[in-house]
Rosetta silent file (secondary structure, phi, psi, omega in degrees, C-alpha in Angstrom):
SEQUENCE: MDYLAFCMILIPFVWACIAVLTSALGGQKFGSSTLPPGPHPFPIIGNILELGNKPHQAVAKLSKTYGPLMTLKLGSITTIVISSPDIAKEALQKKDQALSSRTIPDTGRVFNHHEVSIVWLPALAHWRNLRKVCATQIFAPQQLDATQALRQKKVQELLDHVNQSCSNGGKVVDIGRAAFTTVLNVISNTFFSIDLAQYSSNLSAQDFQELVCVIMEMAGKPNIADYFPVLSLVDPQGARRRMTIYYGKLIEIFDRIIDERVQLRASKGSKKARNDLLDSFLNFAEDDNSELSRGDFKHLLLDLFVAGYLKSPEELSPQSPEPAD
SCORE:     score description
SCORE:     0.000 S_00000001
   1 L     0.000  -43.681 -179.309   -0.007    0.000    0.024 S_00000001
   2 H   -63.594  -39.825  179.619    2.865    2.365    0.849 S_00000001
   3 H   -63.233  -43.333 -178.754    4.557    1.574   -2.492 S_00000001
   4 H   -61.433  -44.842  179.911    1.343    2.249   -4.355 S_00000001
   5 H   -62.554  -40.072  178.617    0.845    5.557   -2.614 S_00000001
   6 H   -62.065  -39.549  178.231    4.451    6.527   -3.413 S_00000001
   7 H   -67.446  -37.928 -177.710    3.899    5.734   -7.075 S_00000001
   8 H   -67.252  -24.050  174.087    0.683    7.716   -7.169 S_00000001
   9 H   -85.053  -46.253 -173.109    2.704   10.758   -5.980 S_00000001
  10 H   -67.286  -42.882 -175.000    5.770   10.243   -7.986 S_00000001
  11 H   -61.626  -48.754  176.148    4.224    9.613  -11.414 S_00000001
  12 H   -58.483  -34.163 -178.736    2.252   12.922  -11.548 S_00000001
  13 H   -68.246  -42.600  178.994    5.353   14.767  -10.327 S_00000001
  14 H   -65.937  -43.350 -179.355    7.624   13.313  -12.988 S_00000001
  15 H   -62.887  -37.940  179.141    4.965   13.974  -15.657 S_00000001
  16 H   -67.665  -39.578  177.419    4.580   17.539  -14.513 S_00000001
  17 H   -61.721  -45.196  179.253    8.361   18.153  -14.573 S_00000001
  18 H   -60.325  -43.573 -179.644    8.544   16.759  -18.126 S_00000001
  19 H   -62.558  -47.716 -175.734    5.619   18.994  -19.269 S_00000001
  20 H   -63.824  -43.488 -176.950    7.110   22.064  -17.623 S_00000001
  21 H   -67.501  -37.876  174.039   10.605   21.414  -19.034 S_00000001
  22 H   -61.689  -41.258  179.975    9.156   20.875  -22.512 S_00000001
  23 H   -66.057  -44.059 -177.613    7.173   24.089  -22.259 S_00000001
  24 H   -65.812  -38.692 -179.320   10.245   26.032  -20.988 S_00000001
  25 H   -85.680  -21.105 -177.383   12.567   24.786  -23.694 S_00000001
  26 H  -105.986    4.026 -179.078   10.116   24.838  -26.540 S_00000001
  27 L   -77.035 -168.842  178.820    8.411   28.153  -25.874 S_00000001
  28 L   -68.327  141.705  175.507    9.085   31.559  -27.350 S_00000001
  29 L   -86.086  145.693 -175.076   12.636   32.773  -27.093 S_00000001
  30 L   -71.092  -14.842  179.426   13.264   36.077  -25.391 S_00000001
  31 L   -80.488   -6.319 -175.754   15.402   37.141  -28.273 S_00000001
  32 L   -74.866  160.168 -174.616   12.464   37.134  -30.648 S_00000001
  33 L   -80.449   -4.808 -179.019   11.008   40.403  -31.920 S_00000001
  34 L   -80.967  -15.439 -176.288    7.578   39.481  -30.521 S_00000001
  35 L  -124.918  146.682  177.463    8.482   40.029  -26.905 S_00000001
  36 L   -64.635  163.175  178.165   10.083   42.937  -25.116 S_00000001
  37 L   -64.280  165.843  177.155   13.665   42.452  -23.763 S_00000001
  38 L  -178.002  170.831  177.610   14.251   40.865  -20.403 S_00000001
  39 L   -66.322  147.917 -179.182   16.712   38.834  -18.385 S_00000001
  40 L   -67.202  130.928 -179.207   17.535   35.384  -19.723 S_00000001
  41 L   -85.242  151.540  174.188   15.410   32.824  -17.875 S_00000001
  42 E   -78.667  156.896  176.116   16.764   29.694  -16.270 S_00000001
  43 L   -60.295  140.671  177.547   15.307   26.364  -17.452 S_00000001
  44 L    68.261  -57.908 -175.109   12.014   25.417  -15.806 S_00000001
  45 L   -83.066  -14.468  177.233   12.000   28.099  -13.094 S_00000001
  46 E    69.234 -132.326 -178.473   12.475   31.061  -15.386 S_00000001
  47 L  -104.486   21.670 -174.260   13.273   34.375  -13.585 S_00000001
  48 H   -61.069  -43.062 -175.837   11.574   33.503  -10.250 S_00000001
  49 H   -64.176  -28.491 -178.385   14.843   33.574   -8.295 S_00000001
  50 H   -72.059  -16.399 -179.277   15.594   37.094   -9.552 S_00000001
  51 H   -78.464  -31.943  175.715   12.502   38.500   -7.861 S_00000001
  52 L    68.443 -159.182 -179.015   13.749   37.646   -4.369 S_00000001
  53 L   -82.954  -13.023  179.086   11.807   38.494   -1.200 S_00000001
  54 L  -127.670   80.427 -172.824   10.894   41.944   -2.469 S_00000001
  55 H   -56.563  -41.548 -173.168    9.579   41.537   -6.015 S_00000001
  56 H   -65.190  -32.524  173.814    8.593   45.172   -6.468 S_00000001
  57 H   -72.340  -43.476 -178.483   12.145   46.367   -5.732 S_00000001
  58 H   -62.657  -39.668 -179.637   13.688   43.669   -7.901 S_00000001
  59 H   -66.949  -40.841 -179.417   11.405   44.571  -10.875 S_00000001
  60 H   -63.387  -35.521  178.640   12.262   48.277  -10.476 S_00000001
  61 H   -69.420  -42.098 -179.481   15.990   47.412  -10.509 S_00000001
  62 H   -66.220  -31.986  179.810   15.576   45.223  -13.587 S_00000001
  63 H   -66.637  -21.841  176.908   13.678   47.887  -15.384 S_00000001
  64 H   -70.268  -25.861  179.882   16.755   50.171  -15.267 S_00000001
  65 H   -92.400  -38.286 -172.577   18.567   47.553  -17.350 S_00000001
  66 H  -109.731    2.789  171.949   15.868   46.286  -19.668 S_00000001
  67 L    96.116  172.274 -175.629   13.683   49.315  -20.001 S_00000001
  68 L   -74.961   -4.961  176.228   10.085   50.246  -18.927 S_00000001
  69 E  -130.130  107.136 -177.816    8.556   47.400  -20.928 S_00000001
  70 E  -138.906  166.508 -176.639   10.240   44.011  -20.274 S_00000001
  71 E  -113.975  132.691  172.254    9.558   40.328  -20.233 S_00000001
  72 E  -123.681  143.872  177.894    9.907   37.956  -17.339 S_00000001
  73 E  -108.613  109.802 -179.169    9.406   34.243  -17.336 S_00000001
  74 E  -101.150   94.864 -170.356    7.793   33.169  -14.038 S_00000001
  75 L    65.446 -120.368  174.255    7.925   29.412  -14.204 S_00000001
  76 L   -98.017    6.289 -177.763    6.054   28.533  -17.389 S_00000001
  77 E   -99.821  125.422  175.860    4.175   31.847  -17.450 S_00000001
  78 E   -89.282  124.297 -173.434    5.432   34.632  -19.668 S_00000001
  79 E  -119.255  131.355  175.920    4.827   37.975  -17.919 S_00000001
  80 E  -100.121  122.648 -177.410    5.120   41.454  -19.445 S_00000001
  81 E  -104.857  127.334  177.979    6.102   44.125  -16.900 S_00000001
  82 E  -114.670  124.985 -179.675    5.243   47.798  -17.375 S_00000001
  83 L  -124.932   21.909 -179.909    7.044   50.279  -15.226 S_00000001
  84 L  -122.123  128.697  178.469    6.367   53.533  -17.131 S_00000001
  85 H   -54.763  -40.209 -176.473    3.312   55.755  -16.462 S_00000001
  86 H   -66.042  -44.165  179.011    3.023   56.582  -20.155 S_00000001
  87 H   -69.757  -39.373  176.906    3.091   52.929  -21.273 S_00000001
  88 H   -61.382  -40.748  175.953    0.662   51.992  -18.466 S_00000001
  89 H   -58.783  -40.589  176.678   -1.694   54.648  -19.654 S_00000001
  90 H   -61.371  -40.771 -176.229   -1.430   53.277  -23.155 S_00000001
  91 H   -78.007  -41.317 -173.585   -2.205   49.786  -21.999 S_00000001
  92 H   -82.292  -26.855 -178.361   -4.925   50.544  -19.428 S_00000001
  93 H  -105.034  -46.984 -174.075   -6.828   53.287  -21.343 S_00000001
  94 H   -88.876  -25.582 -178.460   -6.213   52.864  -25.053 S_00000001
  95 L  -118.169   32.454 -169.263   -5.749   49.094  -25.169 S_00000001
  96 H   -72.460  -36.588  178.178   -7.968   48.234  -22.210 S_00000001
  97 H   -61.094  -45.067 -176.807  -10.302   45.920  -24.210 S_00000001
  98 H   -71.955  -26.126 -173.645   -7.495   43.858  -25.561 S_00000001
  99 H  -111.262   10.262 -175.014   -5.669   43.658  -22.224 S_00000001
 100 L   -68.306  -35.029 -176.204   -8.642   43.446  -19.879 S_00000001
 101 L   -75.745  152.247 -174.853   -8.565   39.730  -19.193 S_00000001
 102 L  -133.308  160.558  177.024   -6.064   38.582  -16.605 S_00000001
 103 L   -68.667  130.598 -176.865   -4.382   35.403  -15.503 S_00000001
 104 L   -94.232  120.713  177.373   -6.544   33.602  -12.978 S_00000001
 105 L   -64.342  158.917 -177.872   -4.815   32.212   -9.901 S_00000001
 106 H   -62.317  -37.570 -178.906   -5.448   28.646   -8.942 S_00000001
 107 H   -71.555  -19.846  178.242   -7.201   29.673   -5.735 S_00000001
 108 H   -73.946   -8.491 -177.961   -9.558   31.903   -7.824 S_00000001
 109 H   -94.917    1.104  176.300  -11.095   28.826   -9.426 S_00000001
 110 H   -57.838  132.250 -179.543  -12.546   27.578   -6.127 S_00000001
 111 H    58.135   22.836 -174.540  -16.334   27.013   -6.440 S_00000001
 112 H    55.749   33.799 -176.074  -15.826   28.151  -10.101 S_00000001
 113 H   -58.497  -32.565 -175.390  -15.541   31.673   -8.685 S_00000001
 114 H   -69.235  -17.137 -177.642  -13.668   32.828  -11.790 S_00000001
 115 H   -87.599  -11.018 -179.387  -16.678   32.086  -13.973 S_00000001
 116 L  -132.073    2.272 -175.314  -19.005   34.492  -12.101 S_00000001
 117 L   -86.808  139.611  177.754  -16.645   36.929  -10.382 S_00000001
 118 L   -71.845  -14.842 -179.460  -16.562   40.516  -11.487 S_00000001
 119 L   -76.910  -39.700 -167.673  -12.810   40.404  -10.709 S_00000001
 120 L  -108.798  -16.000 -179.280  -11.950   37.541  -13.117 S_00000001
 121 L   -66.107  145.282  172.717  -14.646   37.663  -15.782 S_00000001
 122 L   -68.612  161.262 -176.178  -13.768   39.020  -19.263 S_00000001
 123 L   -79.289   72.706  178.616  -15.443   42.267  -20.191 S_00000001
 124 L  -119.600 -164.119 -169.808  -18.478   40.671  -21.787 S_00000001
 125 H   -58.901  -47.223 -174.655  -22.269   40.801  -21.178 S_00000001
 126 H   -64.012  -42.297  177.216  -22.250   39.047  -17.757 S_00000001
 127 H   -60.453  -42.217 -178.310  -19.391   41.239  -16.496 S_00000001
 128 H   -67.383  -35.955  174.754  -21.273   44.367  -17.599 S_00000001
 129 H   -57.924  -49.152 -177.594  -24.408   43.234  -15.724 S_00000001
 130 H   -65.638  -36.679  177.406  -22.451   42.804  -12.521 S_00000001
 131 H   -63.541  -38.644  178.866  -20.709   46.145  -13.118 S_00000001
 132 H   -64.820  -42.628  177.576  -24.048   47.852  -13.633 S_00000001
 133 H   -60.913  -43.491 -179.930  -25.312   46.513  -10.293 S_00000001
 134 H   -61.880  -44.438 -173.942  -22.205   47.813   -8.548 S_00000001
 135 H   -71.436  -34.037 -175.476  -22.411   51.207  -10.217 S_00000001
 136 H   -90.487  -32.263 -172.313  -26.162   51.725   -9.567 S_00000001
 137 H  -105.466  -16.875 -172.250  -26.647   49.992   -6.161 S_00000001
 138 L  -123.569  -52.747 -175.731  -23.366   50.397   -4.358 S_00000001
 139 L  -101.731    8.380  177.718  -21.079   53.137   -5.727 S_00000001
 140 L   -65.414  144.091 -177.451  -23.577   55.587   -7.150 S_00000001
 141 H   -57.727  -38.173 -179.873  -23.129   59.058   -5.544 S_00000001
 142 H   -66.964  -35.662  176.072  -26.693   59.008   -4.184 S_00000001
 143 H   -67.027  -43.147  179.634  -26.107   55.624   -2.596 S_00000001
 144 H   -68.311  -36.355  175.099  -22.906   56.718   -0.967 S_00000001
 145 H   -64.104  -38.190 -179.324  -24.647   59.900    0.307 S_00000001
 146 H   -67.065  -24.490  178.987  -27.441   57.811    1.710 S_00000001
 147 L   -99.313    9.110  179.937  -25.005   55.773    3.774 S_00000001
 148 H   -60.649  -43.457  178.261  -23.097   58.729    5.092 S_00000001
 149 H   -62.760  -37.642  177.267  -25.010   58.754    8.364 S_00000001
 150 H   -62.444  -45.537 -178.291  -24.362   55.009    8.776 S_00000001
 151 H   -62.065  -44.124  179.498  -20.582   55.542    8.363 S_00000001
 152 H   -62.953  -40.218  179.759  -20.622   58.323   10.899 S_00000001
 153 H   -62.048  -42.078  179.380  -22.615   56.200   13.346 S_00000001
 154 H   -66.669  -40.390  178.150  -20.070   53.310   13.073 S_00000001
 155 H   -64.098  -41.746  178.068  -17.143   55.649   13.552 S_00000001
 156 H   -62.970  -40.123  175.799  -18.850   57.087   16.620 S_00000001
 157 H   -61.011  -37.941  175.998  -19.349   53.557   17.964 S_00000001
 158 H   -62.611  -47.458 -178.589  -15.613   53.030   17.595 S_00000001
 159 H   -63.307  -36.915  178.888  -14.847   56.194   19.531 S_00000001
 160 H   -64.194  -40.776  178.725  -17.326   55.244   22.239 S_00000001
 161 H   -63.583  -40.587  178.384  -15.629   51.830   22.559 S_00000001
 162 H   -67.919  -42.897  178.888  -12.222   53.404   22.947 S_00000001
 163 H   -65.986  -36.100  179.633  -13.495   55.966   25.473 S_00000001
 164 H   -68.938  -35.820  177.074  -15.274   53.257   27.480 S_00000001
 165 H   -66.728  -34.798 -177.950  -12.142   51.136   27.556 S_00000001
 166 H   -71.899  -37.263 -175.373  -10.066   54.076   28.721 S_00000001
 167 H   -78.808  -17.036  178.359  -12.566   54.893   31.540 S_00000001
 168 L   -94.345   62.002  176.953  -12.625   51.265   32.777 S_00000001
 169 L    71.851   27.583  177.465   -9.282   51.309   34.401 S_00000001
 170 L    64.310   46.514 -177.846   -7.311   51.920   31.198 S_00000001
 171 L   -65.813  138.614 -179.671   -8.270   48.621   29.476 S_00000001
 172 L   -70.175  138.260  177.772   -5.990   47.885   26.539 S_00000001
 173 L  -112.634  125.733  173.452   -7.592   48.330   23.106 S_00000001
 174 L   -80.526   98.459 -171.663   -6.564   46.245   20.138 S_00000001
 175 H   -63.910  -38.329 -179.100   -6.708   49.040   17.571 S_00000001
 176 H   -62.435  -47.059 -179.340   -6.345   46.681   14.591 S_00000001
 177 H   -66.988  -35.732  179.934   -9.224   44.479   15.653 S_00000001
 178 H   -68.160  -41.482  179.263  -11.393   47.489   16.587 S_00000001
 179 H   -66.804  -37.658  174.754  -10.760   49.106   13.198 S_00000001
 180 H   -59.537  -48.415 -177.135  -11.539   45.777   11.493 S_00000001
 181 H   -62.093  -39.060  177.447  -14.803   45.504   13.369 S_00000001
 182 H   -62.202  -48.340  178.550  -15.776   49.073   12.333 S_00000001
 183 H   -60.778  -43.916  176.817  -15.039   48.457    8.687 S_00000001
 184 H   -60.660  -42.687 -179.677  -16.799   45.094    8.766 S_00000001
 185 H   -70.873  -35.450  174.900  -19.911   46.570   10.324 S_00000001
 186 H   -61.840  -44.130  179.924  -20.054   49.465    7.844 S_00000001
 187 H   -68.352  -45.548 -176.948  -19.913   46.993    4.961 S_00000001
 188 H   -66.634  -34.718  176.755  -22.350   44.514    6.522 S_00000001
 189 H   -68.415  -39.365  177.980  -24.846   47.288    7.342 S_00000001
 190 H   -64.939  -37.310 -177.128  -24.650   48.623    3.809 S_00000001
 191 H   -86.065  -44.854 -169.711  -25.274   45.166    2.426 S_00000001
 192 H  -121.684   -8.363 -179.737  -27.475   43.503    5.058 S_00000001
 193 L    66.035   30.892  175.607  -28.484   46.175    7.587 S_00000001
 194 L  -139.642  158.274  175.792  -26.879   44.100   10.418 S_00000001
 195 L   -88.879  121.236  175.875  -23.666   44.128   12.465 S_00000001
 196 L   -90.019   -5.124 -176.954  -21.479   41.054   11.762 S_00000001
 197 L  -144.943  157.660  177.782  -19.003   41.863   14.536 S_00000001
 198 L  -127.553  152.882  177.296  -18.956   43.258   18.111 S_00000001
 199 L   -75.883  -24.951  174.176  -16.241   45.110   19.914 S_00000001
 200 L   -70.524  169.030 -179.839  -16.697   42.742   22.885 S_00000001
 201 L   -75.339   87.754 -179.986  -15.143   39.270   22.735 S_00000001
 202 L  -104.098  117.310 -172.472  -17.685   37.697   20.487 S_00000001
 203 H   -62.946  -44.938 -175.922  -16.434   34.310   19.223 S_00000001
 204 H   -69.215  -34.154  174.208  -18.469   34.219   16.031 S_00000001
 205 H   -65.918  -41.318  179.796  -17.438   37.794   15.134 S_00000001
 206 H   -63.503  -41.988  177.044  -13.816   36.970   15.803 S_00000001
 207 H   -60.398  -42.581 -179.365  -14.037   33.884   13.594 S_00000001
 208 H   -65.620  -41.101  178.809  -15.550   35.940   10.773 S_00000001
 209 H   -59.292  -50.891  178.906  -12.789   38.546   11.083 S_00000001
 210 H   -63.179  -31.992  179.457  -10.055   35.906   11.013 S_00000001
 211 H   -63.178  -48.437 -179.063  -11.762   34.197    8.134 S_00000001
 212 H   -67.063  -37.464  178.743  -11.662   37.280    5.867 S_00000001
 213 H   -64.053  -44.526 -179.121   -8.145   38.001    6.969 S_00000001
 214 H   -69.259  -28.261  173.995   -6.823   34.593    6.175 S_00000001
 215 H   -64.210  -44.077  179.401   -8.507   34.651    2.769 S_00000001
 216 H   -66.743  -40.939  179.942   -6.714   37.857    1.943 S_00000001
 217 H   -63.277  -47.131  179.942   -3.380   36.502    3.291 S_00000001
 218 H   -66.102  -35.171  179.602   -3.718   33.352    1.153 S_00000001
 219 H   -64.745  -26.896  176.628   -4.685   35.318   -1.941 S_00000001
 220 H   -91.117   -8.579  179.568   -1.445   37.247   -1.621 S_00000001
 221 L   -79.612  144.198  176.214    0.887   34.335   -1.029 S_00000001
 222 L   -65.036  136.753 -178.509    2.927   32.931   -3.901 S_00000001
 223 L  -125.654  118.644 -174.978    1.466   29.634   -5.118 S_00000001
 224 H   -59.402  -29.573 -178.402    3.717   27.304   -7.200 S_00000001
 225 H   -69.909  -15.055  178.275    0.597   26.122   -9.147 S_00000001
 226 H   -79.636  -26.776  179.503    0.203   29.652  -10.519 S_00000001
 227 H   -88.233  -26.027  178.011    3.746   29.566  -12.010 S_00000001
 228 L  -129.368   83.114 -171.715    3.378   25.980  -13.239 S_00000001
 229 H   -53.063  -29.331 -178.037   -0.336   25.519  -14.094 S_00000001
 230 H   -64.763  -22.145  179.553    0.103   21.784  -14.752 S_00000001
 231 H   -76.662  -10.447 -179.444    0.799   21.360  -10.989 S_00000001
 232 H   -61.067  -22.696  178.240   -2.723   22.624  -10.267 S_00000001
 233 H   -63.266  -34.104 -177.040   -3.813   18.968  -10.743 S_00000001
 234 L  -104.413  -14.472  177.040   -2.041   17.984   -7.546 S_00000001
 235 L    53.123   64.324 -171.620   -2.361   21.278   -5.627 S_00000001
 236 L   -59.876  -30.984 -179.983    1.168   20.895   -4.051 S_00000001
 237 L   -95.649   -4.002  179.792    0.809   23.565   -1.370 S_00000001
 238 L    72.807   14.656 -176.784   -2.782   22.724   -0.539 S_00000001
 239 H   -64.530  -45.415 -177.359   -3.829   26.337   -1.290 S_00000001
 240 H   -65.202  -39.565  177.859   -6.930   25.401   -3.263 S_00000001
 241 H   -57.523  -47.626 -179.986   -7.984   22.933   -0.572 S_00000001
 242 H   -68.990  -38.762  179.549   -7.750   25.494    2.163 S_00000001
 243 H   -63.884  -32.141  177.596   -9.356   28.261    0.106 S_00000001
 244 H   -58.948  -45.085 -178.992  -12.297   25.826   -0.623 S_00000001
 245 H   -63.334  -47.790 -176.786  -12.823   25.610    3.147 S_00000001
 246 H   -69.031  -41.354  175.819  -12.669   29.356    3.746 S_00000001
 247 H   -65.903  -40.968 -178.535  -14.897   30.290    0.787 S_00000001
 248 H   -60.329  -35.509 -179.846  -17.340   27.652    1.770 S_00000001
 249 H   -70.121  -40.838  175.638  -17.693   29.132    5.294 S_00000001
 250 H   -63.720  -40.110  177.216  -18.349   32.617    3.868 S_00000001
 251 H   -64.745  -36.012  176.287  -20.928   31.289    1.438 S_00000001
 252 H   -59.884  -42.637 -179.480  -22.663   29.489    4.300 S_00000001
 253 H   -65.090  -42.566  178.225  -22.900   32.781    6.184 S_00000001
 254 H   -64.062  -38.425  177.129  -24.310   34.613    3.107 S_00000001
 255 H   -62.017  -42.695  179.577  -26.809   31.818    2.530 S_00000001
 256 H   -64.609  -44.054  179.204  -28.122   32.061    6.105 S_00000001
 257 H   -60.764  -44.117  179.121  -28.490   35.847    5.843 S_00000001
 258 H   -63.068  -44.888 -176.387  -30.284   35.626    2.496 S_00000001
 259 H   -63.379  -38.096  176.731  -32.642   32.907    3.775 S_00000001
 260 H   -64.125  -39.370 -177.653  -33.471   35.002    6.888 S_00000001
 261 H   -71.945  -37.174  175.211  -34.232   38.022    4.722 S_00000001
 262 H   -59.572  -43.967  178.722  -36.464   36.004    2.389 S_00000001
 263 H   -66.185  -36.348  179.808  -38.452   34.805    5.387 S_00000001
 264 H   -69.028  -39.340  175.819  -38.700   38.291    6.777 S_00000001
 265 H   -62.867  -39.023 -177.718  -40.006   39.670    3.434 S_00000001
 266 H   -68.342  -37.906 -178.730  -42.509   36.855    3.192 S_00000001
 267 H   -68.591  -36.202 -179.108  -43.766   37.499    6.708 S_00000001
 268 H   -84.329  -17.842 -179.079  -44.123   41.250    6.086 S_00000001
 269 L    64.301   32.128 -178.933  -45.585   40.793    2.617 S_00000001
 270 L  -129.042  145.502  176.212  -43.325   43.593    1.382 S_00000001
 271 L   -80.336  -14.452 -176.531  -40.599   43.682   -1.220 S_00000001
 272 L  -124.423   87.386  179.433  -38.664   46.276    0.768 S_00000001
 273 L   -77.921  -41.383 -179.689  -37.921   45.092    4.230 S_00000001
 274 L  -136.174   -5.088  173.017  -34.835   47.222    4.866 S_00000001
 275 L    60.106   43.412  179.795  -34.004   48.862    1.528 S_00000001
 276 L  -114.931 -169.904 -177.724  -30.328   47.753    1.463 S_00000001
 277 H   -59.627  -40.431 -177.276  -28.201   45.920   -1.169 S_00000001
 278 H   -65.201  -40.875  176.462  -29.782   42.556   -0.234 S_00000001
 279 H   -63.220  -39.227 -179.209  -33.269   43.934   -0.765 S_00000001
 280 H   -63.041  -41.652  179.283  -32.208   45.362   -4.122 S_00000001
 281 H   -64.071  -45.117 -175.510  -30.869   41.940   -5.211 S_00000001
 282 H   -61.598  -36.283  176.959  -34.081   40.191   -4.044 S_00000001
 283 H   -66.888  -37.876  175.650  -36.100   42.689   -6.065 S_00000001
 284 H   -64.038  -44.699 -173.032  -33.921   41.968   -9.100 S_00000001
 285 H   -64.682  -26.800 -177.615  -34.275   38.186   -8.524 S_00000001
 286 L   -82.437   -7.505  178.438  -38.111   38.449   -8.483 S_00000001
 287 L   -81.325  132.132 -174.738  -38.054   40.066  -11.911 S_00000001
 288 L   -65.163  -25.555 -179.033  -38.745   37.442  -14.643 S_00000001
 289 L   -96.230   10.758 -177.368  -36.038   39.054  -16.854 S_00000001
 290 L   -63.258  133.355  175.258  -33.404   39.154  -14.136 S_00000001
 291 L  -106.449   14.075 -179.865  -29.926   38.083  -15.273 S_00000001
 292 L  -112.992  111.735 -178.169  -28.518   38.111  -11.741 S_00000001
 293 L   -89.651  170.188  177.959  -28.886   34.692   -9.920 S_00000001
 294 H   -64.268  -38.114  178.923  -28.457   34.016   -6.209 S_00000001
 295 H   -63.140  -42.595  175.525  -25.077   32.359   -7.034 S_00000001
 296 H   -55.508  -45.299 -177.228  -23.988   35.536   -8.853 S_00000001
 297 H   -66.281  -41.392  179.729  -24.934   37.644   -5.852 S_00000001
 298 H   -65.231  -38.692  177.306  -23.049   35.456   -3.379 S_00000001
 299 H   -72.060  -30.765  172.689  -19.897   35.530   -5.460 S_00000001
 300 H   -66.699  -37.291  175.568  -20.246   39.296   -5.856 S_00000001
 301 H   -63.614  -42.546  178.470  -20.427   39.540   -2.018 S_00000001
 302 H   -54.500  -47.470  179.304  -17.230   37.505   -1.797 S_00000001
 303 H   -61.661  -45.268 -173.856  -15.477   40.004   -4.068 S_00000001
 304 H   -70.154  -40.674 -178.291  -16.898   42.996   -2.220 S_00000001
 305 H   -70.653  -41.712  179.358  -16.167   41.761    1.316 S_00000001
 306 H   -63.920  -40.291 -179.465  -12.618   40.659    0.401 S_00000001
 307 H   -66.317  -20.995  179.780  -11.936   43.950   -1.422 S_00000001
 308 L   -76.248   -5.172 -177.469  -12.898   45.831    1.719 S_00000001
 309 L  -128.508   36.289 -179.124   -9.818   44.510    3.567 S_00000001
 310 L   -67.232  -24.050 -171.999   -7.085   44.996    0.957 S_00000001
 311 L   -92.159  105.958  173.647   -4.909   47.056    3.244 S_00000001
 312 L    44.690   64.170 -178.873   -2.593   44.966    5.321 S_00000001
 313 H   -65.081  -25.473  178.198   -5.027   42.338    6.570 S_00000001
 314 H   -66.078  -18.740 -179.225   -2.237   40.652    8.502 S_00000001
 315 H   -88.654  -10.410 -175.245   -2.000   43.711   10.679 S_00000001
 316 L   -93.244  -18.503 -175.423   -5.691   43.645   11.531 S_00000001
 317 L  -152.902  145.855  176.889   -5.940   40.157   12.990 S_00000001
 318 L   -68.707  163.838 -178.053   -3.675   37.517   14.426 S_00000001
 319 L   -60.956  136.592  177.790   -2.771   34.445   12.425 S_00000001
 320 L   -94.700  150.441 -179.881   -5.667   31.913   12.294 S_00000001
 321 L   -70.928  159.731  176.270   -5.051   28.202   12.719 S_00000001
 322 L   -67.625  144.454 -177.550   -5.261   25.826    9.748 S_00000001
 323 L   -76.136  152.674  172.711   -8.778   24.487    9.299 S_00000001
 324 L   -79.811  141.449  178.447   -9.650   20.903   10.070 S_00000001
 325 L   -69.683    0.000    0.000  -10.574   18.771    7.092 S_00000001
């Protein structure tokens, strides 16, 4: 049995190495006229080692040698690096349609998230529908103005919490967690009209905070399967497995909130129970011509919640333990 298990691990690994080596040696040469200049890649690994622990500094240094438009080989992935504002403007404004699609990380494919996510979808009809919902229901000026009082209320609650802690014998305040709680409650009230976290030691709120933080942390970690897509079949770092667990927990929370709201609307006999983003979605869903499904909405919430904590999530919450299988 042990020998069989060893063979089951060894055979895919050898096959992956052969596939990657063939791709690396048989792909486009950097000296060709179709690619910008760049450092010569090593076999198989490409230029990964040249990035070091601080890739942004390494890329800035390389751009001084190879110019503002250069080519790097990250594993089997050919990457074009732009380090000039003028070229970036040309790519993002004038060539935006041609360059709008992006490489999808392996963890972005969990629950087929890349097929319905506004982050990963190409700029086609479904992406435009999701963008329209965001533009009209979330980021429209009138919507932002309507939630100004809510944001002020949540900031005041943060100040009250700090003042109360100071008055109770100088109790220590975890500023990172308190700020996280404030941001989380602003977002959750905008979407669901409820607080998902409390400043007191609430276990479920703490779990939710750590859940969002660890998703952001994992999304930013290098994953070897992104550099060698053929290895995604074996998930060597277990990143997809862990992200499946974390995403699943968030989706369960969203499902529970949506079900509770549906029951509330049914009991009140009204389509507008609280007039928030969730009510807007349910109104859309009841329209026979609606192109936004419940699954679309849940994946949109995943994008919006995670995007709310892009700034140093590791500073807002302590490391969370690995989930049990």
